[in-house]
C-alpha positions in Angstrom: -92.4 -131.0 -28.1 -91.3 -127.8 -29.3 -91.7 -127.3 -33.1 -88.5 -125.4 -34.3 -87.1 -127.6 -37.4 -84.1 -128.4 -35.0 -83.1 -131.9 -35.9 -80.5 -132.3 -33.3 -82.6 -131.3 -30.3 -83.0 -133.8 -27.3 -86.3 -134.9 -28.3 -85.3 -136.5 -31.5 -81.7 -137.5 -30.4 -82.6 -141.2 -29.9 -85.2 -141.7 -32.7 -83.8 -143.6 -35.5 -83.7 -141.9 -39.0 -85.1 -143.3 -42.1 -83.3 -142.7 -45.3 -84.6 -142.3 -48.6 -82.2 -144.6 -50.9 -84.6 -145.6 -53.7 -85.5 -143.4 -56.8 -88.0 -143.3 -59.6 -87.3 -142.9 -63.2 -83.5 -142.9 -64.3 -81.1 -142.3 -61.4 -80.8 -138.5 -60.9 -77.7 -136.7 -61.2 -78.5 -134.8 -58.1 -79.3 -137.4 -55.2 -79.8 -135.3 -52.0 -79.4 -137.2 -48.8 -82.8 -137.1 -47.1 -83.8 -138.3 -43.7 -86.9 -138.5 -41.8 -87.9 -139.2 -38.1 -91.5 -139.9 -36.7 -92.6 -140.1 -33.2 -96.1 -139.6 -31.3 -97.6 -138.9 -28.1 -101.2 -139.1 -26.8 -102.4 -136.1 -28.8 -100.3 -136.0 -32.2 -97.8 -137.3 -34.8 -94.5 -135.5 -35.2 -92.5 -135.5 -38.4 -89.1 -134.1 -39.2 -87.1 -134.2 -42.5 -83.4 -133.1 -42.9 -82.2 -132.6 -46.5 -78.5 -132.3 -47.7 -79.4 -130.5 -50.8 -78.4 -128.4 -53.8 -80.4 -126.6 -56.5 -82.8 -125.5 -53.8 -86.0 -123.6 -54.9 -89.3 -122.8 -53.4 -92.0 -120.5 -55.1 -95.4 -121.7 -54.2 -97.3 -118.8 -52.7 -99.9 -120.4 -50.2 -101.0 -123.7 -48.9 -102.5 -126.4 -51.3 -100.5 -124.8 -54.1 -98.2 -127.2 -56.2 -95.4 -127.4 -53.5 -94.2 -130.7 -55.3 -92.7 -128.6 -58.0 -90.4 -126.9 -55.5 -87.6 -128.5 -53.2 -90.1 -130.9 -51.4 -90.4 -133.6 -49.1 -93.7 -135.6 -48.7 -95.3 -138.2 -46.1 -98.0 -140.3 -47.5 -99.6 -142.4 -44.9 -102.7 -144.6 -44.1 -103.4 -144.3 -40.6 -103.8 -148.4 -40.2 -103.2 -151.2 -42.4 -105.9 -150.9 -45.1 -104.5 -148.7 -48.0 -107.4 -149.4 -50.2 -109.6 -147.5 -47.7 -107.4 -144.3 -48.4 -104.5 -142.4 -47.5 -103.2 -138.9 -46.7 -100.6 -137.0 -48.4 -98.6 -134.6 -46.7 -96.4 -132.5 -48.9 -94.3 -129.5 -47.7 -91.6 -127.3 -49.6 -88.5 -126.2 -47.9 -90.2 -123.0 -47.1 -93.0 -124.6 -44.9 -95.8 -124.2 -47.5 -98.0 -127.4 -47.6 -100.3 -129.4 -49.7 -102.3 -131.9 -47.4 -105.2 -133.8 -48.5 -106.9 -137.2 -48.3 -107.5 -139.7 -51.2 -109.2 -143.1 -51.6 -108.5 -143.6 -55.2 -105.1 -142.1 -56.3 -105.5 -138.9 -58.0 -109.2 -139.1 -58.2 -111.5 -136.7 -56.3 -108.8 -135.8 -53.6 -110.5 -134.2 -50.3 -108.3 -131.2 -49.2 -107.8 -131.0 -45.4 -110.1 -128.1 -44.4 -108.3 -124.8 -43.6 -109.4 -124.9 -39.9 -107.7 -128.5 -39.6 -104.7 -127.4 -41.7 -104.3 -124.2 -39.3 -104.0 -126.6 -36.5 -100.8 -128.2 -38.0 -97.8 -126.6 -36.3 -95.0 -126.3 -38.8 -91.3 -125.1 -38.6 -88.7 -124.5 -41.5 -85.3 -123.2 -41.6 -85.3 -121.5 -45.1 -87.4 -118.5 -46.2 -91.0 -119.2 -47.4 -89.7 -118.2 -51.0 -86.5 -119.3 -52.3 -85.8 -117.8 -55.8 -83.6 -117.7 -57.5 -82.6 -121.2 -57.0 -79.5 -121.9 -54.5 -77.2 -123.8 -56.5 -74.5 -124.4 -53.8 -74.8 -127.1 -50.9 -77.8 -126.2 -48.6 -78.8 -128.5 -45.8 -82.6 -127.7 -44.8 -85.2 -129.1 -42.4 -88.7 -128.9 -41.9 -90.6 -130.1 -39.0 -94.5 -130.4 -38.3 -97.1 -131.7 -35.8 -100.4 -133.2 -37.0 -103.0 -133.6 -34.2 -104.4 -136.9 -34.3 -108.1 -136.0 -34.0 -107.9 -134.5 -37.4 -107.4 -137.8 -39.2 -110.7 -139.6 -38.3 -112.7 -136.6 -39.7 -111.5 -138.1 -43.2 -110.5 -141.8 -42.6 -113.0 -142.9 -40.0 -110.9 -146.1 -39.2 -107.8 -144.0 -38.2 -105.7 -146.1 -35.6 -104.4 -143.9 -33.0 -100.4 -144.5 -32.6 -99.8 -146.8 -29.8 -97.3 -149.7 -29.0 -98.0 -152.5 -31.4 -100.2 -150.4 -33.9 -99.1 -150.6 -37.5 -99.7 -147.9 -40.1 -98.6 -148.0 -43.9 -96.5 -145.2 -45.3 -93.8 -143.8 -47.7 -91.6 -140.8 -47.4 -90.5 -138.8 -50.6 -88.3 -136.1 -51.8 -89.0 -134.3 -55.0 -88.2 -131.2 -56.9 -90.1 -131.4 -60.2 -89.3 -127.7 -61.4 -85.8 -127.2 -59.8 -82.9 -127.3 -62.3 -82.1 -130.9 -61.2 -85.4 -132.6 -60.9 -85.5 -136.1 -59.1 -88.0 -138.3 -57.3 -86.6 -140.2 -54.1 -88.4 -142.9 -51.9 -88.0 -144.6 -48.8 -90.0 -147.6 -49.7 -89.3 -148.9 -53.1 -92.1 -148.1 -55.7 -91.7 -150.2 -58.8 -93.2 -147.9 -61.6 -91.3 -146.9 -64.9 -92.3 -143.4 -64.4 -92.2 -141.3 -61.2 -95.7 -141.5 -59.4 -95.9 -141.5 -55.5 -99.6 -142.3 -55.6 -99.0 -146.0 -55.1 -100.3 -147.2 -51.8 -99.7 -150.6 -52.5 -95.9 -149.8 -52.3 -96.3 -148.1 -48.9 -93.9 -149.5 -46.4 -94.8 -150.6 -42.8 -94.5 -148.6 -39.6 -94.7 -150.2 -36.2 -95.2 -148.2 -33.4 -93.3 -148.8 -30.1 
């Protein structure tokens, strides 16, 4: 698949979209419609997000900066069913800057994905790398990326390769901590009084076909 951040290209046309309908904390004034799609082939997993947004901002300069403070979408996943064995969190702001690591215990001793591995993740985005000042008006943006599967077992040795009948646990998120209208949206419901995406026990289920 060509990685070009085109939500409407033929490769995605027949892939059902997941929609982020839940939120953490109080219901936000700004609730951007956020959709995600995921597919796989023999070599990689492909993810695309589409966000109908406002108050869009991106100031992170480099990979592994705090992209969650920008207008950001996130894919947290365990490549299998045992979330206690660890999970990956792939965070990407609207400008394609990425934070990607592996954690066993949430927020404790995260293992950043090595630069050589991160360089193999193909990324596309429609907005500039830096969006500052904030875009207040309606703005639809997409990001798309390809994660080679052979990266995953280096951090999670029990990683299950996607195939018909294989199950992963995962959640999809949208946030914007330091935008003028912060929000914390989720695909699978997370029952916490304050926003916290690092709750693998609340991951939903992805069953590959």
